[in-house]
mmCIF file as Biopython writes it, N, C-alpha, C and O atoms, coordinates in Angstrom:
data_model
#
loop_
_atom_site.group_PDB
_atom_site.id
_atom_site.type_symbol
_atom_site.label_atom_id
_atom_site.label_alt_id
_atom_site.label_comp_id
_atom_site.label_asym_id
_atom_site.label_entity_id
_atom_site.label_seq_id
_atom_site.pdbx_PDB_ins_code
_atom_site.Cartn_x
_atom_site.Cartn_y
_atom_site.Cartn_z
_atom_site.occupancy
_atom_site.B_iso_or_equiv
_atom_site.auth_seq_id
_atom_site.auth_asym_id
_atom_site.pdbx_PDB_model_num
ATOM 1   N N  . ASN A ? 1  ? 168.316 -6.830  81.888  1.0 0.0 1  A 1 
ATOM 2   C CA . ASN A ? 1  ? 168.317 -7.071  80.460  1.0 0.0 1  A 1 
ATOM 3   C C  . ASN A ? 1  ? 166.952 -7.600  80.057  1.0 0.0 1  A 1 
ATOM 4   O O  . ASN A ? 1  ? 166.520 -8.630  80.574  1.0 0.0 1  A 1 
ATOM 5   N N  . SER A ? 2  ? 166.264 -6.928  79.151  1.0 0.0 2  A 1 
ATOM 6   C CA . SER A ? 2  ? 164.909 -7.304  78.752  1.0 0.0 2  A 1 
ATOM 7   C C  . SER A ? 2  ? 164.861 -8.610  77.972  1.0 0.0 2  A 1 
ATOM 8   O O  . SER A ? 2  ? 163.790 -9.201  77.841  1.0 0.0 2  A 1 
ATOM 9   N N  . ASN A ? 3  ? 165.992 -9.076  77.450  1.0 0.0 3  A 1 
ATOM 10  C CA . ASN A ? 3  ? 166.007 -10.342 76.723  1.0 0.0 3  A 1 
ATOM 11  C C  . ASN A ? 3  ? 165.752 -11.535 77.642  1.0 0.0 3  A 1 
ATOM 12  O O  . ASN A ? 3  ? 165.421 -12.621 77.168  1.0 0.0 3  A 1 
ATOM 13  N N  . LYS A ? 4  ? 165.902 -11.342 78.940  1.0 0.0 4  A 1 
ATOM 14  C CA . LYS A ? 4  ? 165.694 -12.428 79.890  1.0 0.0 4  A 1 
ATOM 15  C C  . LYS A ? 4  ? 164.245 -12.525 80.357  1.0 0.0 4  A 1 
ATOM 16  O O  . LYS A ? 4  ? 163.869 -13.496 81.013  1.0 0.0 4  A 1 
ATOM 17  N N  . LEU A ? 5  ? 163.437 -11.532 80.024  1.0 0.0 5  A 1 
ATOM 18  C CA . LEU A ? 5  ? 162.043 -11.524 80.432  1.0 0.0 5  A 1 
ATOM 19  C C  . LEU A ? 5  ? 161.254 -12.528 79.600  1.0 0.0 5  A 1 
ATOM 20  O O  . LEU A ? 5  ? 161.289 -12.487 78.370  1.0 0.0 5  A 1 
ATOM 21  N N  . LYS A ? 6  ? 160.549 -13.422 80.266  1.0 0.0 6  A 1 
ATOM 22  C CA . LYS A ? 6  ? 159.709 -14.411 79.600  1.0 0.0 6  A 1 
ATOM 23  C C  . LYS A ? 6  ? 158.248 -14.083 79.897  1.0 0.0 6  A 1 
ATOM 24  O O  . LYS A ? 6  ? 157.879 -13.850 81.048  1.0 0.0 6  A 1 
ATOM 25  N N  . VAL A ? 7  ? 157.431 -14.068 78.866  1.0 0.0 7  A 1 
ATOM 26  C CA . VAL A ? 7  ? 156.019 -13.738 79.015  1.0 0.0 7  A 1 
ATOM 27  C C  . VAL A ? 7  ? 155.192 -14.978 78.682  1.0 0.0 7  A 1 
ATOM 28  O O  . VAL A ? 7  ? 155.309 -15.555 77.602  1.0 0.0 7  A 1 
ATOM 29  N N  . LEU A ? 8  ? 154.351 -15.371 79.644  1.0 0.0 8  A 1 
ATOM 30  C CA . LEU A ? 8  ? 153.502 -16.536 79.472  1.0 0.0 8  A 1 
ATOM 31  C C  . LEU A ? 8  ? 152.043 -16.111 79.370  1.0 0.0 8  A 1 
ATOM 32  O O  . LEU A ? 8  ? 151.632 -15.123 79.978  1.0 0.0 8  A 1 
ATOM 33  N N  . LEU A ? 9  ? 151.287 -16.844 78.619  1.0 0.0 9  A 1 
ATOM 34  C CA . LEU A ? 9  ? 149.842 -16.678 78.575  1.0 0.0 9  A 1 
ATOM 35  C C  . LEU A ? 9  ? 149.262 -17.606 79.630  1.0 0.0 9  A 1 
ATOM 36  O O  . LEU A ? 9  ? 149.599 -18.789 79.673  1.0 0.0 9  A 1 
ATOM 37  N N  . GLU A ? 10 ? 148.395 -17.078 80.477  1.0 0.0 10 A 1 
ATOM 38  C CA . GLU A ? 10 ? 147.769 -17.929 81.484  1.0 0.0 10 A 1 
ATOM 39  C C  . GLU A ? 10 ? 146.311 -18.142 81.135  1.0 0.0 10 A 1 
ATOM 40  O O  . GLU A ? 10 ? 145.584 -17.200 80.820  1.0 0.0 10 A 1 
ATOM 41  N N  . LEU A ? 11 ? 145.898 -19.392 81.195  1.0 0.0 11 A 1 
ATOM 42  C CA . LEU A ? 11 ? 144.501 -19.764 80.995  1.0 0.0 11 A 1 
ATOM 43  C C  . LEU A ? 11 ? 144.022 -20.496 82.230  1.0 0.0 11 A 1 
ATOM 44  O O  . LEU A ? 11 ? 144.747 -21.309 82.804  1.0 0.0 11 A 1 
ATOM 45  N N  . GLY A ? 12 ? 142.807 -20.207 82.634  1.0 0.0 12 A 1 
ATOM 46  C CA . GLY A ? 12 ? 142.236 -20.879 83.795  1.0 0.0 12 A 1 
ATOM 47  C C  . GLY A ? 12 ? 142.381 -20.030 85.028  1.0 0.0 12 A 1 
ATOM 48  O O  . GLY A ? 12 ? 142.316 -18.803 84.964  1.0 0.0 12 A 1 
ATOM 49  N N  . GLY A ? 13 ? 142.576 -20.682 86.145  1.0 0.0 13 A 1 
ATOM 50  C CA . GLY A ? 13 ? 142.741 -19.980 87.404  1.0 0.0 13 A 1 
ATOM 51  C C  . GLY A ? 13 ? 141.673 -20.365 88.411  1.0 0.0 13 A 1 
ATOM 52  O O  . GLY A ? 13 ? 140.782 -21.168 88.135  1.0 0.0 13 A 1 
ATOM 53  N N  . TRP A ? 14 ? 141.791 -19.779 89.562  1.0 0.0 14 A 1 
ATOM 54  C CA . TRP A ? 14 ? 140.931 -20.112 90.693  1.0 0.0 14 A 1 
ATOM 55  C C  . TRP A ? 14 ? 139.450 -19.951 90.373  1.0 0.0 14 A 1 
ATOM 56  O O  . TRP A ? 14 ? 138.644 -20.801 90.751  1.0 0.0 14 A 1 
ATOM 57  N N  . TYR A ? 15 ? 139.078 -18.871 89.678  1.0 0.0 15 A 1 
ATOM 58  C CA . TYR A ? 15 ? 137.669 -18.587 89.437  1.0 0.0 15 A 1 
ATOM 59  C C  . TYR A ? 15 ? 137.154 -19.166 88.121  1.0 0.0 15 A 1 
ATOM 60  O O  . TYR A ? 15 ? 135.974 -19.020 87.801  1.0 0.0 15 A 1 
ATOM 61  N N  . HIS A ? 16 ? 138.013 -19.812 87.369  1.0 0.0 16 A 1 
ATOM 62  C CA . HIS A ? 16 ? 137.606 -20.374 86.082  1.0 0.0 16 A 1 
ATOM 63  C C  . HIS A ? 16 ? 136.993 -21.748 86.313  1.0 0.0 16 A 1 
ATOM 64  O O  . HIS A ? 16 ? 137.506 -22.537 87.107  1.0 0.0 16 A 1 
ATOM 65  N N  . ARG A ? 17 ? 135.916 -22.028 85.632  1.0 0.0 17 A 1 
ATOM 66  C CA . ARG A ? 17 ? 135.237 -23.318 85.807  1.0 0.0 17 A 1 
ATOM 67  C C  . ARG A ? 17 ? 136.077 -24.450 85.218  1.0 0.0 17 A 1 
ATOM 68  O O  . ARG A ? 17 ? 136.326 -24.481 84.013  1.0 0.0 17 A 1 
ATOM 69  N N  . SER A ? 18 ? 136.505 -25.360 86.055  1.0 0.0 18 A 1 
ATOM 70  C CA . SER A ? 18 ? 137.350 -26.467 85.601  1.0 0.0 18 A 1 
ATOM 71  C C  . SER A ? 18 ? 136.592 -27.431 84.703  1.0 0.0 18 A 1 
ATOM 72  O O  . SER A ? 18 ? 137.208 -28.191 83.955  1.0 0.0 18 A 1 
ATOM 73  N N  . GLN A ? 19 ? 135.266 -27.413 84.766  1.0 0.0 19 A 1 
ATOM 74  C CA . GLN A ? 19 ? 134.462 -28.317 83.943  1.0 0.0 19 A 1 
ATOM 75  C C  . GLN A ? 19 ? 134.692 -28.057 82.460  1.0 0.0 19 A 1 
ATOM 76  O O  . GLN A ? 19 ? 134.600 -28.983 81.654  1.0 0.0 19 A 1 
ATOM 77  N N  . LEU A ? 20 ? 134.986 -26.822 82.088  1.0 0.0 20 A 1 
ATOM 78  C CA . LEU A ? 20 ? 135.262 -26.506 80.683  1.0 0.0 20 A 1 
ATOM 79  C C  . LEU A ? 20 ? 136.490 -27.260 80.190  1.0 0.0 20 A 1 
ATOM 80  O O  . LEU A ? 20 ? 136.482 -27.799 79.083  1.0 0.0 20 A 1 
ATOM 81  N N  . PHE A ? 21 ? 137.540 -27.304 80.994  1.0 0.0 21 A 1 
ATOM 82  C CA . PHE A ? 21 ? 138.748 -28.049 80.630  1.0 0.0 21 A 1 
ATOM 83  C C  . PHE A ? 21 ? 138.469 -29.552 80.634  1.0 0.0 21 A 1 
ATOM 84  O O  . PHE A ? 21 ? 138.932 -30.276 79.753  1.0 0.0 21 A 1 
ATOM 85  N N  . SER A ? 22 ? 137.717 -30.012 81.622  1.0 0.0 22 A 1 
ATOM 86  C CA . SER A ? 22 ? 137.402 -31.440 81.705  1.0 0.0 22 A 1 
ATOM 87  C C  . SER A ? 22 ? 136.644 -31.906 80.469  1.0 0.0 22 A 1 
ATOM 88  O O  . SER A ? 22 ? 136.960 -32.951 79.900  1.0 0.0 22 A 1 
ATOM 89  N N  . ASN A ? 23 ? 135.652 -31.136 80.056  1.0 0.0 23 A 1 
ATOM 90  C CA . ASN A ? 23 ? 134.886 -31.490 78.859  1.0 0.0 23 A 1 
ATOM 91  C C  . ASN A ? 23 ? 135.775 -31.493 77.624  1.0 0.0 23 A 1 
ATOM 92  O O  . ASN A ? 23 ? 135.656 -32.370 76.769  1.0 0.0 23 A 1 
ATOM 93  N N  . MET A ? 24 ? 136.657 -30.522 77.532  1.0 0.0 24 A 1 
ATOM 94  C CA . MET A ? 24 ? 137.524 -30.389 76.361  1.0 0.0 24 A 1 
ATOM 95  C C  . MET A ? 24 ? 138.467 -31.580 76.217  1.0 0.0 24 A 1 
ATOM 96  O O  . MET A ? 24 ? 138.644 -32.082 75.107  1.0 0.0 24 A 1 
ATOM 97  N N  . VAL A ? 25 ? 139.069 -32.042 77.295  1.0 0.0 25 A 1 
ATOM 98  C CA . VAL A ? 25 ? 140.065 -33.110 77.180  1.0 0.0 25 A 1 
ATOM 99  C C  . VAL A ? 25 ? 139.453 -34.490 76.997  1.0 0.0 25 A 1 
ATOM 100 O O  . VAL A ? 25 ? 140.159 -35.433 76.638  1.0 0.0 25 A 1 
ATOM 101 N N  . HIS A ? 26 ? 138.168 -34.626 77.233  1.0 0.0 26 A 1 
ATOM 102 C CA . HIS A ? 26 ? 137.519 -35.922 77.048  1.0 0.0 26 A 1 
ATOM 103 C C  . HIS A ? 26 ? 137.041 -36.147 75.621  1.0 0.0 26 A 1 
ATOM 104 O O  . HIS A ? 26 ? 136.453 -37.184 75.315  1.0 0.0 26 A 1 
ATOM 105 N N  . ASN A ? 27 ? 137.290 -35.188 74.759  1.0 0.0 27 A 1 
ATOM 106 C CA . ASN A ? 27 ? 136.926 -35.316 73.352  1.0 0.0 27 A 1 
ATOM 107 C C  . ASN A ? 27 ? 138.182 -35.065 72.527  1.0 0.0 27 A 1 
ATOM 108 O O  . ASN A ? 27 ? 138.764 -33.982 72.591  1.0 0.0 27 A 1 
ATOM 109 N N  . LYS A ? 28 ? 138.600 -36.063 71.755  1.0 0.0 28 A 1 
ATOM 110 C CA . LYS A ? 28 ? 139.866 -35.965 71.021  1.0 0.0 28 A 1 
ATOM 111 C C  . LYS A ? 28 ? 139.886 -34.771 70.071  1.0 0.0 28 A 1 
ATOM 112 O O  . LYS A ? 28 ? 140.890 -34.063 69.993  1.0 0.0 28 A 1 
ATOM 113 N N  . ALA A ? 29 ? 138.793 -34.541 69.350  1.0 0.0 29 A 1 
ATOM 114 C CA . ALA A ? 29 ? 138.757 -33.442 68.379  1.0 0.0 29 A 1 
ATOM 115 C C  . ALA A ? 29 ? 138.862 -32.086 69.066  1.0 0.0 29 A 1 
ATOM 116 O O  . ALA A ? 29 ? 139.592 -31.214 68.596  1.0 0.0 29 A 1 
ATOM 117 N N  . SER A ? 30 ? 138.143 -31.894 70.172  1.0 0.0 30 A 1 
ATOM 118 C CA . SER A ? 30 ? 138.204 -30.598 70.862  1.0 0.0 30 A 1 
ATOM 119 C C  . SER A ? 30 ? 139.556 -30.397 71.528  1.0 0.0 30 A 1 
ATOM 120 O O  . SER A ? 30 ? 140.051 -29.272 71.596  1.0 0.0 30 A 1 
ATOM 121 N N  . LYS A ? 31 ? 140.163 -31.478 72.021  1.0 0.0 31 A 1 
ATOM 122 C CA . LYS A ? 31 ? 141.493 -31.379 72.627  1.0 0.0 31 A 1 
ATOM 123 C C  . LYS A ? 31 ? 142.525 -30.971 71.578  1.0 0.0 31 A 1 
ATOM 124 O O  . LYS A ? 31 ? 143.352 -30.094 71.830  1.0 0.0 31 A 1 
ATOM 125 N N  . GLU A ? 32 ? 142.481 -31.597 70.413  1.0 0.0 32 A 1 
ATOM 126 C CA . GLU A ? 32 ? 143.417 -31.255 69.341  1.0 0.0 32 A 1 
ATOM 127 C C  . GLU A ? 32 ? 143.200 -29.828 68.852  1.0 0.0 32 A 1 
ATOM 128 O O  . GLU A ? 32 ? 144.164 -29.120 68.560  1.0 0.0 32 A 1 
ATOM 129 N N  . LEU A ? 33 ? 141.941 -29.398 68.759  1.0 0.0 33 A 1 
ATOM 130 C CA . LEU A ? 33 ? 141.644 -28.023 68.352  1.0 0.0 33 A 1 
ATOM 131 C C  . LEU A ? 33 ? 142.193 -27.031 69.373  1.0 0.0 33 A 1 
ATOM 132 O O  . LEU A ? 33 ? 142.786 -26.020 68.998  1.0 0.0 33 A 1 
ATOM 133 N N  . PHE A ? 34 ? 142.000 -27.313 70.652  1.0 0.0 34 A 1 
ATOM 134 C CA . PHE A ? 34 ? 142.522 -26.445 71.708  1.0 0.0 34 A 1 
ATOM 135 C C  . PHE A ? 34 ? 144.042 -26.329 71.609  1.0 0.0 34 A 1 
ATOM 136 O O  . PHE A ? 34 ? 144.589 -25.227 71.667  1.0 0.0 34 A 1 
ATOM 137 N N  . ILE A ? 35 ? 144.716 -27.457 71.462  1.0 0.0 35 A 1 
ATOM 138 C CA . ILE A ? 35 ? 146.178 -27.457 71.381  1.0 0.0 35 A 1 
ATOM 139 C C  . ILE A ? 35 ? 146.652 -26.675 70.164  1.0 0.0 35 A 1 
ATOM 140 O O  . ILE A ? 35 ? 147.530 -25.819 70.277  1.0 0.0 35 A 1 
ATOM 141 N N  . ASP A ? 36 ? 146.076 -26.963 69.004  1.0 0.0 36 A 1 
ATOM 142 C CA . ASP A ? 36 ? 146.501 -26.297 67.767  1.0 0.0 36 A 1 
ATOM 143 C C  . ASP A ? 36 ? 146.263 -24.793 67.809  1.0 0.0 36 A 1 
ATOM 144 O O  . ASP A ? 36 ? 147.151 -24.016 67.457  1.0 0.0 36 A 1 
ATOM 145 N N  . THR A ? 37 ? 145.069 -24.373 68.236  1.0 0.0 37 A 1 
ATOM 146 C CA . THR A ? 37 ? 144.771 -22.937 68.254  1.0 0.0 37 A 1 
ATOM 147 C C  . THR A ? 37 ? 145.573 -22.211 69.328  1.0 0.0 37 A 1 
ATOM 148 O O  . THR A ? 37 ? 145.949 -21.054 69.142  1.0 0.0 37 A 1 
ATOM 149 N N  . THR A ? 38 ? 145.836 -22.880 70.447  1.0 0.0 38 A 1 
ATOM 150 C CA . THR A ? 38 ? 146.644 -22.260 71.502  1.0 0.0 38 A 1 
ATOM 151 C C  . THR A ? 38 ? 148.071 -22.041 71.024  1.0 0.0 38 A 1 
ATOM 152 O O  . THR A ? 38 ? 148.641 -20.974 71.248  1.0 0.0 38 A 1 
ATOM 153 N N  . ILE A ? 39 ? 148.649 -23.033 70.374  1.0 0.0 39 A 1 
ATOM 154 C CA . ILE A ? 39 ? 150.010 -22.889 69.847  1.0 0.0 39 A 1 
ATOM 155 C C  . ILE A ? 39 ? 150.065 -21.771 68.814  1.0 0.0 39 A 1 
ATOM 156 O O  . ILE A ? 39 ? 150.991 -20.959 68.831  1.0 0.0 39 A 1 
ATOM 157 N N  . GLN A ? 40 ? 149.088 -21.721 67.917  1.0 0.0 40 A 1 
ATOM 158 C CA . GLN A ? 40 ? 149.052 -20.650 66.911  1.0 0.0 40 A 1 
ATOM 159 C C  . GLN A ? 40 ? 148.974 -19.278 67.579  1.0 0.0 40 A 1 
ATOM 160 O O  . GLN A ? 40 ? 149.655 -18.341 67.161  1.0 0.0 40 A 1 
ATOM 161 N N  . TYR A ? 41 ? 148.137 -19.160 68.622  1.0 0.0 41 A 1 
ATOM 162 C CA . TYR A ? 41 ? 147.986 -17.895 69.336  1.0 0.0 41 A 1 
ATOM 163 C C  . TYR A ? 41 ? 149.291 -17.496 70.023  1.0 0.0 41 A 1 
ATOM 164 O O  . TYR A ? 41 ? 149.697 -16.335 69.969  1.0 0.0 41 A 1 
ATOM 165 N N  . LEU A ? 42 ? 149.946 -18.465 70.669  1.0 0.0 42 A 1 
ATOM 166 C CA . LEU A ? 42 ? 151.210 -18.186 71.358  1.0 0.0 42 A 1 
ATOM 167 C C  . LEU A ? 42 ? 152.270 -17.681 70.380  1.0 0.0 42 A 1 
ATOM 168 O O  . LEU A ? 42 ? 152.994 -16.730 70.675  1.0 0.0 42 A 1 
ATOM 169 N N  . ILE A ? 43 ? 152.355 -18.317 69.230  1.0 0.0 43 A 1 
ATOM 170 C CA . ILE A ? 43 ? 153.338 -17.910 68.221  1.0 0.0 43 A 1 
ATOM 171 C C  . ILE A ? 43 ? 152.992 -16.536 67.656  1.0 0.0 43 A 1 
ATOM 172 O O  . ILE A ? 43 ? 153.857 -15.666 67.552  1.0 0.0 43 A 1 
ATOM 173 N N  . LYS A ? 44 ? 151.732 -16.345 67.292  1.0 0.0 44 A 1 
ATOM 174 C CA . LYS A ? 44 ? 151.301 -15.077 66.689  1.0 0.0 44 A 1 
ATOM 175 C C  . LYS A ? 44 ? 151.572 -13.891 67.614  1.0 0.0 44 A 1 
ATOM 176 O O  . LYS A ? 44 ? 151.995 -12.827 67.161  1.0 0.0 44 A 1 
ATOM 177 N N  . HIS A ? 45 ? 151.328 -14.081 68.905  1.0 0.0 45 A 1 
ATOM 178 C CA . HIS A ? 45 ? 151.461 -12.975 69.861  1.0 0.0 45 A 1 
ATOM 179 C C  . HIS A ? 45 ? 152.778 -13.012 70.632  1.0 0.0 45 A 1 
ATOM 180 O O  . HIS A ? 45 ? 152.966 -12.267 71.594  1.0 0.0 45 A 1 
ATOM 181 N N  . ARG A ? 46 ? 153.683 -13.882 70.202  1.0 0.0 46 A 1 
ATOM 182 C CA . ARG A ? 46 ? 155.058 -13.945 70.687  1.0 0.0 46 A 1 
ATOM 183 C C  . ARG A ? 46 ? 155.183 -14.226 72.190  1.0 0.0 46 A 1 
ATOM 184 O O  . ARG A ? 46 ? 156.046 -13.673 72.871  1.0 0.0 46 A 1 
ATOM 185 N N  . PHE A ? 47 ? 154.305 -15.094 72.683  1.0 0.0 47 A 1 
ATOM 186 C CA . PHE A ? 47 ? 154.433 -15.555 74.062  1.0 0.0 47 A 1 
ATOM 187 C C  . PHE A ? 47 ? 155.537 -16.602 74.126  1.0 0.0 47 A 1 
ATOM 188 O O  . PHE A ? 47 ? 155.830 -17.271 73.135  1.0 0.0 47 A 1 
ATOM 189 N N  . HIS A ? 48 ? 156.141 -16.737 75.289  1.0 0.0 48 A 1 
ATOM 190 C CA . HIS A ? 48 ? 157.207 -17.721 75.474  1.0 0.0 48 A 1 
ATOM 191 C C  . HIS A ? 48 ? 156.668 -19.069 75.944  1.0 0.0 48 A 1 
ATOM 192 O O  . HIS A ? 48 ? 157.377 -20.074 75.892  1.0 0.0 48 A 1 
ATOM 193 N N  . GLY A ? 49 ? 155.435 -19.094 76.396  1.0 0.0 49 A 1 
ATOM 194 C CA . GLY A ? 49 ? 154.881 -20.348 76.888  1.0 0.0 49 A 1 
ATOM 195 C C  . GLY A ? 49 ? 153.477 -20.161 77.407  1.0 0.0 49 A 1 
ATOM 196 O O  . GLY A ? 49 ? 152.882 -19.091 77.284  1.0 0.0 49 A 1 
ATOM 197 N N  . LEU A ? 50 ? 152.962 -21.217 77.986  1.0 0.0 50 A 1 
ATOM 198 C CA . LEU A ? 50 ? 151.585 -21.260 78.470  1.0 0.0 50 A 1 
ATOM 199 C C  . LEU A ? 50 ? 151.573 -21.743 79.911  1.0 0.0 50 A 1 
ATOM 200 O O  . LEU A ? 50 ? 152.261 -22.702 80.261  1.0 0.0 50 A 1 
ATOM 201 N N  . ASP A ? 51 ? 150.789 -21.074 80.742  1.0 0.0 51 A 1 
ATOM 202 C CA . ASP A ? 51 ? 150.527 -21.521 82.106  1.0 0.0 51 A 1 
ATOM 203 C C  . ASP A ? 51 ? 149.056 -21.909 82.147  1.0 0.0 51 A 1 
ATOM 204 O O  . ASP A ? 51 ? 148.180 -21.046 82.202  1.0 0.0 51 A 1 
ATOM 205 N N  . LEU A ? 52 ? 148.793 -23.193 82.121  1.0 0.0 52 A 1 
ATOM 206 C CA . LEU A ? 52 ? 147.423 -23.695 82.146  1.0 0.0 52 A 1 
ATOM 207 C C  . LEU A ? 52 ? 147.086 -24.062 83.583  1.0 0.0 52 A 1 
ATOM 208 O O  . LEU A ? 52 ? 147.578 -25.059 84.112  1.0 0.0 52 A 1 
ATOM 209 N N  . ASP A ? 53 ? 146.246 -23.250 84.206  1.0 0.0 53 A 1 
ATOM 210 C CA . ASP A ? 53 ? 145.878 -23.434 85.610  1.0 0.0 53 A 1 
ATOM 211 C C  . ASP A ? 53 ? 144.524 -24.135 85.661  1.0 0.0 53 A 1 
ATOM 212 O O  . ASP A ? 53 ? 143.471 -23.498 85.640  1.0 0.0 53 A 1 
ATOM 213 N N  . TRP A ? 54 ? 144.579 -25.444 85.729  1.0 0.0 54 A 1 
ATOM 214 C CA . TRP A ? 54 ? 143.369 -26.261 85.732  1.0 0.0 54 A 1 
ATOM 215 C C  . TRP A ? 54 ? 143.207 -26.834 87.128  1.0 0.0 54 A 1 
ATOM 216 O O  . TRP A ? 54 ? 143.785 -27.869 87.460  1.0 0.0 54 A 1 
ATOM 217 N N  . ALA A ? 55 ? 142.420 -26.156 87.935  1.0 0.0 55 A 1 
ATOM 218 C CA . ALA A ? 55 ? 142.184 -26.593 89.307  1.0 0.0 55 A 1 
ATOM 219 C C  . ALA A ? 55 ? 140.962 -27.495 89.319  1.0 0.0 55 A 1 
ATOM 220 O O  . ALA A ? 55 ? 139.839 -27.039 89.101  1.0 0.0 55 A 1 
ATOM 221 N N  . CYS A ? 56 ? 141.183 -28.748 89.568  1.0 0.0 56 A 1 
ATOM 222 C CA . CYS A ? 56 ? 140.098 -29.725 89.565  1.0 0.0 56 A 1 
ATOM 223 C C  . CYS A ? 56 ? 139.763 -30.058 91.013  1.0 0.0 56 A 1 
ATOM 224 O O  . CYS A ? 56 ? 140.478 -30.813 91.673  1.0 0.0 56 A 1 
ATOM 225 N N  . PHE A ? 57 ? 138.677 -29.490 91.490  1.0 0.0 57 A 1 
ATOM 226 C CA . PHE A ? 57 ? 138.285 -29.702 92.881  1.0 0.0 57 A 1 
ATOM 227 C C  . PHE A ? 57 ? 137.190 -30.752 92.953  1.0 0.0 57 A 1 
ATOM 228 O O  . PHE A ? 57 ? 136.298 -30.803 92.107  1.0 0.0 57 A 1 
ATOM 229 N N  . PHE A ? 58 ? 137.275 -31.569 93.957  1.0 0.0 58 A 1 
ATOM 230 C CA . PHE A ? 58 ? 136.238 -32.564 94.191  1.0 0.0 58 A 1 
ATOM 231 C C  . PHE A ? 58 ? 136.204 -32.861 95.679  1.0 0.0 58 A 1 
ATOM 232 O O  . PHE A ? 58 ? 137.136 -32.549 96.420  1.0 0.0 58 A 1 
ATOM 233 N N  . SER A ? 59 ? 135.127 -33.459 96.085  1.0 0.0 59 A 1 
ATOM 234 C CA . SER A ? 59 ? 135.035 -33.826 97.498  1.0 0.0 59 A 1 
ATOM 235 C C  . SER A ? 59 ? 134.775 -35.323 97.600  1.0 0.0 59 A 1 
ATOM 236 O O  . SER A ? 59 ? 134.151 -35.927 96.728  1.0 0.0 59 A 1 
ATOM 237 N N  . LEU A ? 60 ? 135.258 -35.889 98.660  1.0 0.0 60 A 1 
ATOM 238 C CA . LEU A ? 60 ? 135.050 -37.302 98.933  1.0 0.0 60 A 1 
ATOM 239 C C  . LEU A ? 60 ? 134.166 -37.428 100.166 1.0 0.0 60 A 1 
ATOM 240 O O  . LEU A ? 60 ? 134.360 -36.734 101.165 1.0 0.0 60 A 1 
ATOM 241 N N  . VAL A ? 61 ? 133.210 -38.310 100.076 1.0 0.0 61 A 1 
ATOM 242 C CA . VAL A ? 61 ? 132.335 -38.554 101.217 1.0 0.0 61 A 1 
ATOM 243 C C  . VAL A ? 61 ? 132.619 -39.967 101.712 1.0 0.0 61 A 1 
ATOM 244 O O  . VAL A ? 61 ? 132.490 -40.937 100.965 1.0 0.0 61 A 1 
ATOM 245 N N  . PHE A ? 62 ? 133.000 -40.067 102.959 1.0 0.0 62 A 1 
ATOM 246 C CA . PHE A ? 62 ? 133.273 -41.371 103.557 1.0 0.0 62 A 1 
ATOM 247 C C  . PHE A ? 62 ? 132.096 -41.759 104.437 1.0 0.0 62 A 1 
ATOM 248 O O  . PHE A ? 62 ? 131.667 -40.992 105.299 1.0 0.0 62 A 1 
ATOM 249 N N  . ILE A ? 63 ? 131.589 -42.943 104.210 1.0 0.0 63 A 1 
ATOM 250 C CA . ILE A ? 63 ? 130.447 -43.426 104.997 1.0 0.0 63 A 1 
ATOM 251 C C  . ILE A ? 63 ? 130.937 -44.461 105.985 1.0 0.0 63 A 1 
ATOM 252 O O  . ILE A ? 63 ? 130.145 -45.005 106.754 1.0 0.0 63 A 1 
#
């Protein structure tokens, strides 16, 4: 039954630079703009949800 199919928009991923997301969330205005425009896009294009793949990699150096 096709009514059970859910379609998500995915943003980010393994090859996407996580610094873009990091910069966005550290500024209240850009974070609110991202949220508002993403919701509008999801509604306009009839997506059921969002998969935000924000892979934040870092390394620790122990001395």
